[in-house]
C-alpha positions, 0 to 999 in steps of 0.5 A: 824753924821747920819740921817734917811731921810723920803723920802716920800715928804708928806709935803713941807720941812722947807728949801724949800724957799732955793731951787728952784724948790725943788720938782724936787730933785732926792731922794739923792739930796732931803736927803741931803739937808733935814739931813744937815738942820737937822744938826745943828751948823756945821761948814761950809766946804771949801770942801765937798766929796760926797762919794755915793758908788752907783753913781748916778745909783739909780737915773738915773734908777728911771728917766729912769723907769719914762719914763722922757725924759726932760733934765731939770729933768734928770740934778738933778741926776748928783752928781755935780748938788746935791751938788750946790743945797745943796750949794745954800740951805747953801748960801755957796760955797766950792770945791767939789769932789765925789767919787765912788769905790763901797763898798770902796767908804766911806773908800776911801772918809774919807781917802782923806778928812783926806789927804785934810785937809792938804790944807783945814780947814773944809772938809765934807764927805756925804754919803748915801747907795742906800739901803732904811730902811723901806722907810728912806735913811740914810745919813751921814755926817763927818765934819773933821777939 
């Protein structure tokens, strides 16, 4: 499943009541929350693999360029925090892996996710490219069962 997320944040998202300080989320985390909110009736995972070929470099760059120095803002750029916010929104818990293998990230994550089905019932592979498409971020979700 793929969803193009409008990152302008011109209005408060429908899921905002589920995430404290949603407005502090970095672009990637916000996009994941918005996309997952749009993907209705999907099985909740017991493992999530976050596959970001650009790691958290985009968020780190935006943090530094904004002149921000607060650790409370920087923390939202970390992949593990991104996923914990997503799990908070879902009112769910799951194990999490983060993979960063450059252009091979998604293929590697899907291979690992398929392998993990030996010990997990449902694996989500969440990915997003650092390249925007007309001010929208593409978020992909593969549900492996």
